[in-house]
Structures are given as C-alpha cells and as structure tokens.
DRENLUM-387400 format. One line per 2 residues: number of its first residue (from 0); their letters; for each residue x, y, z of N, C-alpha, C. Coordinates in steps of 0.001 Angstrom, whole numbers. Example, Ala and Ser with C-alpha at 12.3 -4.5 7.8 and 13.67 -1.06 7.14 Angstrom:
2
0) as) 13190,-5690,7800,12300,-4500,7800,13200,-3300,7800 | 12850,-2250,7080,13670,-1060,7140,12900,30,7870
This chain:
340
0) xx) 65518,32069,-43081,65830,30864,-42320,64567,30373,-41633 | 64309,29129,-41717,63132,28542,-41083,63537,27772,-39837
2) xx) 62653,27769,-38850,62902,27043,-37595,61874,25920,-37495 | 62355,24754,-37169,61473,23594,-37051,60501,23803,-35892
4) xx) 59271,23412,-36024,58267,23591,-34955,58694,23008,-33618 | 59368,21848,-33619,59771,21238,-32347,60794,22111,-31640
6) xx) 61655,22796,-32451,62631,23716,-31854,61919,24865,-31163 | 60875,25399,-31788,60092,26479,-31168,59468,26033,-29851
8) xx) 58981,24789,-29822,58379,24285,-28587,59402,24207,-27460 | 60658,23755,-27782,61696,23652,-26758,62076,25027,-26240
10) xx) 62152,26019,-27161,62483,27372,-26752,61403,27952,-25832 | 60124,27664,-26161,59030,28196,-25354,59085,27676,-23933
12) xx) 59497,26417,-23749,59553,25833,-22414,60652,26438,-21567 | 61707,27005,-22218,62823,27590,-21478,62576,29029,-21080
14) xx) 61543,29690,-21656,61268,31085,-21325,60629,31190,-19943 | 60976,32239,-19166,60336,32401,-17844,58873,32751,-17992
16) xx) 58063,32271,-17017,56625,32522,-17051,56280,33582,-16020 | 55530,34587,-16411,55091,35629,-15494,53650,35366,-15087
18) xx) 53313,35671,-13842,51929,35422,-13403,50961,36316,-14143 | 49732,35863,-14337,48747,36714,-15014,48468,37947,-14180
20) xx) 48042,39009,-14844,47776,40269,-14153,46593,40163,-13218 | 45651,39251,-13435,44519,39044,-12549,44101,37584,-12613
22) xx) 43505,37056,-11572,43122,35633,-11591,42142,35350,-12717 | 42326,34181,-13323,41430,33798,-14403,40045,33468,-13893
24) xx) 39934,32898,-12654,38643,32534,-12070,38552,33124,-10681 | 37424,33679,-10365,37199,34169,-9008,36456,33105,-8207
26) xx) 36869,32883,-6970,36204,31821,-6184,34751,32166,-5928 | 33905,31124,-5895,32472,31293,-5617,32251,31457,-4127
28) xx) 31443,32395,-3741,31136,32577,-2327,29765,33210,-2193 | 29136,32980,-1041,27855,33605,-707,28035,34284,633
30) xx) 27618,35520,736,27758,36215,2001,26942,35537,3075 | 27376,35691,4335,26677,35037,5440,25234,35499,5514
32) xx) 24993,36781,5246,23621,37293,5334,22733,36647,4284 | 23243,36502,3060,22435,35924,1993,22185,34447,2240
34) xx) 23219,33746,2755,23042,32312,3029,22000,32094,4109 | 21940,33029,5086,20986,32879,6187,19595,33254,5767
36) xx) 19470,34286,4946,18156,34763,4498,18144,34851,2981 | 17672,33818,2272,17711,33806,811,16827,34867,185
38) xx) 15972,35524,982,15123,36560,407,15768,37940,502 | 16969,38033,1125,17672,39302,1143,18354,39520,-199
40) xx) 18825,40715,-457,19496,41003,-1717,20748,40150,-1822 | 20975,39469,-2947,22170,38648,-3092,23406,39520,-3160
42) xx) 24580,38997,-2797,25803,39783,-2849,26173,40134,-4270 | 26868,41241,-4414,27314,41644,-5741,28423,40714,-6201
44) xx) 28597,40617,-7508,29616,39741,-8067,28965,38572,-8761 | 29604,37428,-8699,29082,36259,-9384,27726,35868,-8828
46) xx) 26756,35499,-9643,25468,35024,-9144,25619,33638,-8567 | 24675,33212,-7702,24757,31858,-7146,24768,30803,-8237
48) xx) 25577,29786,-8037,25628,28686,-8988,24361,27858,-8862 | 23826,27399,-9979,22601,26607,-9965,22783,25394,-9075
50) xx) 21803,25171,-8199,21852,24037,-7297,22414,24371,-5930 | 23028,25567,-5781,23606,25921,-4489,22788,26959,-3744
52) xx) 21752,27482,-4343,20933,28471,-3670,19684,28728,-4470 | 18643,29265,-3837,17387,29514,-4551,17544,30646,-5541
54) xx) 16806,30614,-6634,16872,31720,-7585,16333,32988,-6962 | 16796,34117,-7473,16321,35400,-6981,14854,35573,-7344
56) xx) 14002,36003,-6409,12589,36192,-6727,12415,37227,-7827 | 11341,37131,-8603,11083,38154,-9612,11071,39534,-8972
58) xx) 11566,40528,-9711,11738,41860,-9145,10433,42453,-8656 | 9333,42144,-9301,8066,42745,-8880,7530,42115,-7600
60) xx) 8116,40971,-7181,7671,40328,-5961,8707,40407,-4848 | 9953,40671,-5191,11029,40565,-4215,10810,41466,-3010
62) xx) 10453,42727,-3255,10290,43661,-2141,9167,43213,-1219 | 8066,42760,-1817,6935,42317,-1000,7287,41086,-183
64) xx) 8048,40164,-770,8435,38957,-59,9346,39289,1110 | 10279,40219,902,11184,40585,1976,10439,41208,3153
66) xx) 9446,42012,2845,8717,42712,3891,7769,41792,4658 | 7272,40747,3978,6225,39928,4575,6653,38494,4847
68) xx) 7913,38204,4665,8381,36826,4836,8182,36350,6272 | 7503,35233,6408,7292,34604,7703,7359,33100,7494
70) xx) 8400,32434,7985,8548,31002,7716,7338,30181,8107 | 6572,30627,9114,5421,29840,9586,4266,29874,8609
72) xx) 4188,30915,7772,3039,31043,6883,3409,31028,5412 | 4698,31074,5094,5108,31202,3699,4879,29916,2916
74) xx) 5218,28772,3513,4974,27506,2845,3475,27259,2741 | 3068,26544,1707,1654,26249,1539,872,27412,968
76) xx) 1537,28409,416,860,29522,-233,1076,29402,-1727 | 594,30387,-2464,794,30355,-3913,2246,30595,-4271
78) xx) 3077,30993,-3297,4480,31249,-3577,5291,29953,-3621 | 5029,29063,-2688,5768,27802,-2621,4841,26676,-2174
80) xx) 5040,25505,-2752,4282,24311,-2366,2789,24588,-2281 | 2248,25099,-3362,840,25495,-3372,-93,24319,-3127
82) xx) 374,23094,-3391,-495,21933,-3203,-820,21681,-1731 | -73,22295,-814,-368,22167,612,-1311,23263,1104
84) xx) -1684,24164,231,-2509,25311,596,-3939,24868,903 | -4445,25217,2084,-5819,24891,2469,-6673,26142,2641
86) xx) -6235,27260,2078,-7035,28478,2139,-8423,28222,1560 | -9450,28756,2238,-10846,28634,1811,-11407,27219,1975
88) xx) -10655,26304,2585,-11156,24959,2857,-11776,24899,4249 | -12784,24057,4389,-13451,23855,5679,-13209,22420,6124
90) xx) -12627,22257,7309,-12248,20931,7779,-12787,20677,9180 | -13127,19437,9452,-13539,18996,10790,-12466,18094,11366
92) xx) -12251,18212,12674,-11333,17312,13374,-12043,16819,14627 | -12328,15524,14681,-12949,14977,15881,-11868,14656,16908
94) xx) -12249,14704,18187,-11276,14468,19242,-10244,15570,19345 | -10618,16794,18971,-9651,17899,18884,-9713,18852,20058
96) xx) -10334,18460,21166,-10337,19326,22346,-8975,19357,23014 | -8151,18363,22710,-6833,18253,23339,-6028,17219,22563
98) xx) -4778,17024,22980,-3952,15939,22470,-3660,16001,20988 | -3541,14816,20390,-3156,14702,18989,-4135,15414,18064
100) xx) -5450,15310,18345,-6442,15966,17497,-6256,17465,17459 | -5966,18073,18606,-5755,19519,18671,-4497,19920,17918
102) xx) -3446,19142,18053,-2204,19435,17342,-2435,19399,15830 | -3196,18423,15359,-3445,18325,13926,-4384,19427,13451
104) xx) -5323,19821,14289,-6188,20941,13934,-5370,22211,13746 | -4394,22429,14611,-3553,23625,14490,-2747,23595,13196
106) xx) -2302,22417,12789,-1570,22295,11531,-2453,22685,10342 | -3712,22253,10355,-4632,22622,9274,-4869,24125,9255
108) xx) -4962,24725,10448,-5133,26168,10535,-3933,26890,9944 | -2736,26411,10226,-1538,27029,9683,-1505,26942,8165
110) xx) -2108,25903,7610,-2171,25768,6157,-3291,26599,5547 | -4102,27265,6399,-5100,28202,5898,-6535,27772,6034
112) xx) -6806,26580,6571,-8180,26068,6636,-8984,26725,7755 | -10296,26756,7556,-11234,27011,8649,-11516,25663,9299
114) xx) -11351,25581,10621,-11397,24278,11279,-12441,24275,12393 | -13188,23175,12446,-14140,22926,13525,-13670,21710,14317
116) xx) -13515,21895,15620,-13147,20802,16515,-14419,20192,17093 | -14557,18887,16990,-15695,18170,17557,-15181,17233,18637
118) xx) -15753,17340,19837,-15290,16499,20943,-16419,16368,21954 | -16356,15311,22769,-17417,15078,23755,-17245,15898,25030
120) xx) -16073,16510,25239,-15846,17291,26455,-16730,18539,26468 | -17339,18864,27615,-18148,20087,27691,-17338,21334,27367
122) xx) -16071,21349,27796,-15166,22452,27505,-13843,21884,27003 | -13262,22479,25958,-11959,21993,25497,-10858,22356,26487
124) xx) -9680,21831,26268,-8547,22118,27143,-8132,23582,27015 | -7421,24115,28005,-6958,25507,27907,-6133,25769,26653
126) xx) -5403,24768,26189,-4565,24961,25007,-5403,25223,23758 | -6650,24751,23782,-7531,25014,22640,-7698,26520,22423
128) xx) -7861,27256,23506,-8102,28693,23395,-6856,29438,22910 | -5681,28897,23245,-4454,29473,22692,-4440,29336,21178
130) xx) -4793,28145,20704,-4809,27912,19257,-5895,28752,18592 | -7041,28858,19230,-8141,29653,18671,-7736,31119,18521
132) xx) -7072,31651,19534,-6604,33043,19478,-5550,33212,18392 | -4650,32261,18302,-3602,32332,17281,-4187,32276,15875
134) xx) -5228,31455,15694,-5863,31358,14371,-6377,32706,13911 | -6990,33452,14832,-7573,34749,14474,-6524,35842,14334
136) xx) -5540,35860,15238,-4603,36980,15270,-3389,36804,14368 | -2971,35552,14147,-1755,35316,13371,-2000,34652,12019
138) xx) -2995,33786,11947,-3148,32934,10770,-4252,33369,9831 | -5059,34340,10232,-6096,34850,9350,-7210,33870,9071
140) xx) -7510,33007,10040,-8593,32049,9851,-9326,31881,11184 | -10204,30888,11291,-11016,30734,12498,-11032,29276,12954
142) xx) -11148,29107,14278,-11155,27795,14909,-12369,27735,15828 | -13229,26724,15641,-14503,26641,16344,-14595,25327,17125
144) xx) -15483,25306,18122,-15669,24108,18928,-17140,23713,18971 | -17390,22413,18801,-18732,21873,18926,-18664,20630,19811
146) xx) -19467,20610,20864,-19494,19443,21742,-20400,18372,21154 | -19855,17162,21010,-20643,16063,20472,-19945,14742,20799
148) xx) -20716,13776,21221,-20239,12405,21361,-20547,11710,20036 | -19533,11150,19389,-19731,10583,18051,-20690,9403,18053
150) xx) -21057,8893,19235,-22044,7816,19290,-23463,8353,19162 | -23644,9651,19345,-24959,10286,19207,-25134,10681,17744
152) xx) -25545,9732,16932,-25543,9932,15479,-26526,11008,15014 | -27768,11055,15520,-28662,12127,15060,-28104,13530,15309
154) xx) -27554,13757,16503,-26993,15078,16800,-25718,15321,16007 | -24932,14272,15804,-23731,14386,14986,-24076,14840,13573
156) xx) -25099,14201,12981,-25526,14577,11636,-26006,16032,11593 | -26717,16437,12619,-27252,17799,12661,-26127,18839,12742
158) xx) -25145,18582,13578,-24033,19524,13735,-23247,19651,12438 | -22953,18527,11807,-22169,18567,10570,-22949,19245,9460
160) xx) -24254,19010,9404,-25079,19685,8396,-25123,21196,8645 | -25223,21595,9899,-25259,23021,10232,-23948,23709,9848
162) xx) -22823,23050,10121,-21520,23622,9742,-21427,23769,8234 | -21871,22756,7539,-21836,22784,6074,-22698,23909,5519
164) xx) -23907,24080,6068,-24790,25156,5613,-24180,26528,5887 | -23579,26666,7060,-22992,27953,7444,-21818,28322,6548
166) xx) -20960,27351,6253,-19742,27619,5493,-19921,27506,3989 | -20978,26817,3572,-21212,26669,2134,-20306,25678,1454
168) xx) -19683,24799,2220,-18812,23766,1649,-18359,22827,2759 | -17744,21719,2352,-17139,20777,3300,-15997,20095,2550
170) xx) -14773,20199,3107,-13600,19771,2344,-12752,18692,3006 | -12730,18646,4333,-11809,17702,4955,-12276,17206,6303
172) xx) -11820,16020,6653,-12115,15413,7961,-10890,14682,8455 | -10507,14966,9693,-9563,14122,10416,-10319,13505,11582
174) xx) -10467,12196,11555,-11198,11480,12602,-10192,10978,13623 | -10044,11771,14707,-9063,11438,15742,-9703,11018,17052
176) xx) -11028,11047,17121,-11703,10657,18360,-11533,9154,18585 | -11146,8795,19776,-10965,7381,20079,-10705,7183,21556
178) xx) -10906,5966,22023,-10657,5628,23426,-9762,4400,23491 | -9161,4201,24664,-8251,3086,24891,-8597,2437,26225
180) xx) -8417,1143,26304,-8623,416,27557,-7700,-781,27576 | -6942,-885,28650,-5996,-1993,28775,-6568,-3041,29714
182) xx) -7082,-4119,29127,-7691,-5221,29894,-7375,-6523,29174 | -7081,-7552,29920,-6784,-8834,29291,-8026,-9392,28600
184) xx) -7799,-10195,27569,-8907,-10751,26791,-9825,-11611,27663 | -9277,-12304,28641,-10092,-13160,29505,-10985,-12351,30434
186) xx) -10626,-11101,30670,-11380,-10267,31611,-12253,-9215,30936 | -12151,-9093,29618,-12907,-8056,28913,-14402,-8361,28950
188) xx) -15213,-7350,29294,-16667,-7541,29270,-17218,-7148,27911 | -18378,-7705,27582,-19018,-7369,26307,-19361,-5881,26265
190) xx) -19775,-5330,27398,-20134,-3925,27450,-18934,-3037,27124 | -17775,-3332,27723,-16581,-2531,27459,-16105,-2690,26013
192) xx) -16201,-3922,25501,-15783,-4147,24116,-16695,-3390,23150 | -18003,-3431,23403,-18935,-2731,22517,-18731,-1213,22569
194) xx) -18426,-684,23752,-18145,749,23863,-16914,1114,23045 | -15872,275,23126,-14660,511,22342,-14973,547,20854
196) xx) -15755,-414,20384,-16055,-481,18946,-17002,640,18519 | -17927,1017,19395,-18864,2102,19061,-18140,3422,18837
198) xx) -17160,3699,19678,-16425,4959,19540,-15395,4867,18424 | -14570,3832,18451,-13408,3767,17571,-13725,3343,16143
200) xx) -14804,2603,15939,-15142,2192,14570,-16448,2838,14112 | -17541,2562,14836,-18834,3111,14411,-18818,4630,14438
202) xx) -18194,5215,15444,-18121,6666,15518,-17389,7262,14335 | -16283,6636,13935,-15546,7090,12745,-16405,6916,11488
204) xx) -17078,5779,11396,-17921,5483,10239,-19029,6523,10093 | -19753,6777,11153,-20881,7690,11078,-20438,9141,10837
206) xx) -19292,9527,11410,-18761,10861,11140,-18388,10997,9671 | -17691,9994,9155,-17294,10025,7748,-18514,10032,6834
208) xx) -19520,9279,7191,-20739,9242,6381,-21391,10615,6301 | -21527,11274,7460,-22154,12597,7484,-21346,13610,6685
210) xx) -20027,13550,6815,-19166,14480,6078,-19225,14194,4581 | -19220,12919,4210,-19270,12561,2787,-20552,13060,2129
212) xx) -21661,12988,2842,-22922,13476,2277,-22841,14964,1958 | -22159,15732,2827,-22018,17160,2573,-21042,17423,1432
214) xx) -19976,16662,1356,-19031,16801,247,-19714,16526,-1087 | -20542,15505,-1096,-21265,15162,-2328,-22294,16239,-2657
216) xx) -22942,16781,-1625,-23948,17830,-1846,-23336,19062,-2513 | -22136,19443,-2101,-21495,20636,-2666,-20731,20330,-3948
218) xx) -20424,19051,-4171,-19812,18670,-5441,-18360,19037,-5613 | -17643,19274,-4504,-16238,19664,-4615,-15270,18551,-4239
220) xx) -15778,17368,-3935,-14902,16301,-3460,-14370,16630,-2085 | -13290,15967,-1696,-12698,16222,-397,-11757,15108,6
222) xx) -11244,15204,1216,-10289,14204,1696,-10523,13931,3178 | -10347,12674,3564,-10496,12251,4953,-9264,11477,5391
224) xx) -8899,11679,6649,-7801,10924,7255,-8271,10409,8608 | -8270,9104,8773,-8660,8487,10032,-7406,8143,10828
226) xx) -7427,8414,12132,-6296,8037,12970,-6440,6574,13347 | -5620,5743,12741,-5574,4321,13077,-4431,4126,14079
228) xx) -3616,3123,13877,-2492,2868,14784,-1652,1748,14209 | -381,1742,14582,423,567,14228,-177,-678,14879
230) xx) -961,-461,15960,-1601,-1575,16654,-2705,-2215,15829 | -3079,-1599,14718,-4015,-2228,13806,-3353,-3250,12912
232) xx) -2016,-3270,12944,-1250,-4201,12112,-492,-5223,12941 | -47,-4809,14128,760,-5681,14980,66,-5896,16324
234) xx) 544,-6879,17060,168,-7048,18468,1297,-6457,19302 | 965,-5470,20146,1988,-4772,20917,2536,-5660,22029
236) xx) 3841,-5830,22024,4472,-6637,23070,4363,-5908,24408 | 3779,-6567,25394,3682,-5999,26729,2536,-5032,26927
238) xx) 1723,-4819,25915,567,-3922,26040,-683,-4749,25753 | -1530,-4927,26745,-2673,-5832,26641,-3925,-5030,26312
240) xx) -4246,-4935,25052,-5432,-4162,24642,-6050,-4780,23384 | -6640,-5979,23500,-7154,-6689,22328,-8276,-5943,21609
242) xx) -9183,-5333,22350,-10309,-4650,21701,-9830,-3396,20972 | -8915,-2649,21584,-8386,-1452,20939,-7676,-1812,19638
244) xx) -6808,-2807,19693,-6074,-3189,18487,-7013,-3656,17388 | -8038,-4413,17772,-9020,-4859,16783,-9767,-3672,16193
246) xx) -10067,-2667,17030,-10800,-1501,16524,-9966,-722,15529 | -8654,-618,15749,-7803,125,14821,-7608,-634,13507
248) xx) -7580,-1953,13587,-7566,-2739,12345,-8860,-2499,11572 | -9970,-2386,12310,-11245,-2096,11672,-11264,-731,11006
250) xx) -10632,266,11622,-10560,1608,11035,-9815,1572,9704 | -8743,816,9659,-7965,725,8416,-8775,69,7304
252) xx) -9478,-1003,7630,-10286,-1680,6618,-11491,-830,6223 | -12062,-109,7184,-13165,791,6878,-12721,1845,5863
254) xx) -11557,2418,6072,-11065,3460,5167,-10904,2933,3744 | -10387,1724,3614,-10215,1155,2268,-11554,1008,1557
256) xx) -12562,545,2288,-13860,330,1659,-14570,1643,1330 | -14459,2628,2215,-15056,3931,1914,-14353,4571,717
258) xx) -13030,4405,646,-12287,4938,-497,-12781,4327,-1801 | -13071,3034,-1768,-13518,2366,-3001,-14908,2819,-3429
260) xx) -15753,3184,-2459,-17108,3629,-2786,-17174,5097,-3166 | -16344,5918,-2527,-16498,7367,-2666,-15512,8011,-3627
262) xx) -14640,7201,-4197,-13709,7755,-5177,-14424,8376,-6363 | -15566,7842,-6704,-16332,8373,-7837,-16814,9803,-7596
264) xx) -16858,10218,-6335,-17275,11579,-5997,-16091,12513,-5752 | -14888,12006,-6003,-13701,12812,-5752,-13343,12890,-4286
266) xx) -13805,11917,-3490,-13513,11886,-2053,-12438,10832,-1801 | -11349,11265,-1180,-10252,10359,-837,-10317,10014,648
268) xx) -9980,8761,972,-10011,8302,2369,-8738,7513,2651 | -7960,7981,3624,-6718,7324,4017,-6645,7233,5542
270) xx) -5643,6535,6031,-5433,6435,7477,-3995,6813,7822 | -3811,7259,9058,-2489,7473,9636,-2328,6478,10771
272) xx) -1231,5745,10783,-980,4757,11833,238,5180,12648 | 4,5917,13748,1132,6339,14584,1704,5178,15396
274) xx) 2939,5383,15853,3525,4503,16852,3197,5037,18230 | 4020,4715,19197,3789,5211,20558,3999,6723,20598
276) xx) 3017,7435,21143,3067,8890,21245,3083,9266,22726 | 3977,10159,23099,4040,10617,24487,2987,11706,24681
278) xx) 1887,11328,25293,816,12256,25640,672,12282,27159 | -230,13128,27646,-467,13177,29092,-943,11821,29606
280) xx) -1762,11143,28801,-2263,9837,29210,-1122,8818,29308 | -206,8865,28345,920,7931,28347,1877,8241,29489
282) xx) 2077,9516,29788,2935,9882,30913,2373,9315,32221 | 1053,9362,32367,428,8776,33558,618,7266,33575
284) xx) 583,6658,32389,789,5217,32283,2209,4845,32694 | 3170,5697,32351,4560,5433,32728,4746,5457,34251
286) xx) 3936,6253,34930,4019,6268,36388,3596,4919,36965 | 2643,4287,36302,2151,2991,36765,3049,1852,36298
288) xx) 3591,2001,35064,4459,968,34491,5768,1616,34041 | 6679,1914,34944,7911,2630,34589,8798,1885,33595
290) xx) 8663,553,33558,9485,-216,32621,9137,107,31160 | 7934,591,30918,7545,905,29539,8296,2130,29011
292) xx) 8558,3083,29882,9338,4239,29467,10727,3805,28987 | 11264,2767,29595,12575,2252,29226,12511,1340,28002
294) xx) 11483,482,27953,11455,-572,26933,10891,-108,25590 | 9865,707,25599,9207,1072,24345,10138,1720,23319
296) xx) 11015,2636,23727,11895,3224,22710,12825,2212,22041 | 13141,1130,22733,14043,132,22163,13359,-740,21121
298) xx) 12040,-630,20999,11292,-1508,20103,11129,-941,18697 | 11659,274,18448,11609,797,17081,13005,1131,16597
300) xx) 13127,1462,15334,14435,1645,14714,15082,2993,15047 | 14307,3931,15548,14852,5239,15897,15224,5338,17375
302) xx) 14799,4371,18162,15176,4333,19565,14599,5465,20393 | 13399,5916,20026,12761,6991,20791,11254,6870,20654
304) xx) 10525,7635,21462,9078,7719,21350,8724,9001,20607 | 7565,9012,19985,7172,10170,19185,6426,11194,20023
306) xx) 6374,12411,19499,5617,13511,20089,4444,13843,19174 | 3343,14382,19712,2182,14689,18863,2512,15582,17668
308) xx) 3437,16531,17834,3718,17446,16727,4428,16778,15558 | 4892,15550,15731,5547,14858,14626,4552,14331,13594
310) xx) 3263,14488,13867,2234,14029,12930,1508,15196,12260 | 1974,16415,12511,1349,17601,11920,1403,17560,10389
312) xx) 2584,17290,9878,2752,17298,8422,1909,16244,7739 | 1735,15105,8387,927,14032,7800,-519,14478,7641
314) xx) -1023,15221,8625,-2407,15699,8545,-2604,16619,7356 | -1721,17603,7215,-1847,18548,6094,-1645,17832,4766
316) xx) -682,16918,4712,-424,16170,3485,-1664,15412,3020 | -2314,14694,3925,-3438,13853,3518,-4698,14654,3208
318) xx) -4898,15790,3864,-6097,16583,3592,-5918,17457,2358 | -4704,17855,2063,-4449,18783,948,-4267,18048,-378
320) xx) -4105,18843,-1437,-3870,18287,-2770,-2482,17688,-2913 | -1639,17811,-1889,-316,17188,-1942,-431,15669,-2052
322) xx) -1573,15113,-1633,-1794,13660,-1713,-2944,13345,-2672 | -3070,14136,-3726,-4252,14062,-4603,-4433,12708,-5289
324) xx) -3364,11900,-5392,-3502,10583,-6033,-3372,9461,-5007 | -3656,9762,-3765,-3522,8784,-2686,-4870,8549,-2037
326) xx) -5356,7330,-2079,-6589,6968,-1387,-6562,5469,-1091 | -7292,5073,-42,-7317,3675,354,-5996,3194,919
328) xx) -5148,4132,1377,-3807,3782,1843,-3642,4083,3327 | -2648,3454,3903,-2300,3698,5311,-916,4314,5369
330) xx) -803,5445,6051,480,6117,6248,991,5713,7624 | 1873,4723,7657,2369,4207,8932,3581,5015,9382
332) xx) 3478,5592,10580,4538,6441,11125,4868,5939,12531 | 5665,4877,12594,5915,4213,13875,7395,4084,14193
334) xx) 8229,4903,13548,9659,4819,13815,10277,3505,13388 | 9583,2778,12508,10087,1478,12062,9740,329,12991
336) xx) 8862,588,13966,8507,-426,14956,8049,-1729,14285 | 7168,-1612,13316,6584,-2797,12704,7342,-3259,11461
338) xx) 8518,-2659,11209,9303,-3041,10027,10458,-3985,10370 | 10610,-4310,11654,11690,-5222,12042,11512,-6555,11336
C-alpha cells in the first residue's frame, strides 16, 4: 500500500514534538575579565566573533605582551600603529619651557623621540623637570633644555647645529614659540608690531631654516609643525589683536611656501591652528575680562574651551609617518569656531 506524500506531511504535523537534547546554538559571550583586558587569556568555549574583539596575539608574543602591557607606551610601537613611532628620532620644540609647547614635547617623548626644548626663559617651569624625569625613568628617552631667543639667529643656528652634530640626525620641529599683545590698531606702535612679527614669523622662519639645513645634511628628510591659530583665518570677535592675527596668517602662508620648496628633500611642513586654549595666561585674562570666560565657549560648536593636552595627538601625528602624505596643510582644531 502506498501513501500519498501530502498525507505523510499531514501526519507529521500531528505528531508531538520533543525538545532537542541540547541547544543547537550556544549564546555568544565574553567574560568580564577578557572584555576589560583583551591581552588576558580569552575564555574557553566559542572564540570571539570577528569584529567584536581583537584577535588573540600570536602565541610567541602573548606572554610577553601580558607581562609588559602598558597603555601609555604600547601604542606607537611595532606592535600597534607603528606609523606613530618616533623611536630614534630627534625633535626640537621651541617655546617648550611651559604651556602648550611643553605639553607637545611630552607627547613626542611618549612616542619615543629624543626631544630638545628651546625657549628664551633662563630656567624652564617646574613642570619641565617633571617631564624630564619621566622621560628618563618611564619612557626610555631624554629631554633637554637650551635657552635661546629665536630672534638671535646666529646663536640659534649654532645651537641647532650643535644638537644635530651631537645626535647625528635631525627629524622634527614643532615651532610653538610666540607672543601675544592685545592693543587696538589705532594705538599699536611700530616697535611693538615689529617685535610681534620678529618672534611670531621671522623667528619661526629662521628656526625652520636652521632645522631644514640639518635635515638636508643628514639626508633623512623630516617633518615640521608650526603653531598657527584660528586667528590666522578669522578676526576674533571681542579680542583686539591685529598684529598677532596677522602674524599667524603669515605663519600659515610661510608653511605652505616652505613645503613647496623643501618637499624635494623629503621635508614636510604643516601648521596646527588651535582655538581658544585655557592656559595660565588666559586664566589671568579672564580675571580682567570675566565676560570672556562666559562668551568664548558659546562661539564654537562644542560649547567649551580647549585644554593644552587636546593638541598632543596632533603634534605626534604631524611629526610622525602617520601624516607621511600631508604637507602644506593647516590642521584647524578650533571646536568648529570658524566653521559657522
């Protein structure tokens, strides 16, 4: 006797269904310890799904990574993001006795560079010595100080040449030395304007020139980052500083022209244009003009003022190979102030 297939299907639907003896799929999970520390041993069972966690390190490296893992030094090494690695590089940072220059110098040190701070102060700030000690004890590199006013070109050239001879190379420059003066255009004297331009433009130019000569002498190329400002592009509402703003516009144009001349030597030149930064000088300014503390944050898209450490990554990016195809450009970091 034969049974029609449709009859078999109807009979199958009437039979009771028993649950499977074990689940067909086990839910995906990651233990709290593994999620917190991806370099710890992964949990037993299903491996992490692609895209939800980092791959397990090779077995011959895993033990060493677990023992030596330090988030402050792990990035920028041959293990991860090697293009940010500045090991064996020699970099100069002008205006690095304090403030933004010192913060950026510390970032270069963390990436592995040997760094020389150049500043006109007879002695750097106390924080400089903290960074210098940290460079030697934690970061495996060195941080040095040289007193120099960038307007003293013969001595500037001598110091940079001596550093180059001592280290046997020259790889990077962050030109952060600069001055500010708030005076109305009708009251500005020629002497004050010339001082502003000598430090903020000529000083940057002559420093870059001296460094470029050493880069060319050693034949390894290099990278430079000049600290410009959003004020080189816009006129700041409520801040009266015509000479300063003009000097920062000059820094941006200077960088473009140096980039066009020195690209043939493998030397890249870019600028960073910060927005308002809360420094000791700005805090003192707020005491004199309290309305600025209230108004300035409202003038950008993030509704806040920046801190010096928010420009650390930009310094390492522009000096390292992470920006190897970037030159003649301005990296504007102003919280969207000038994008309204």
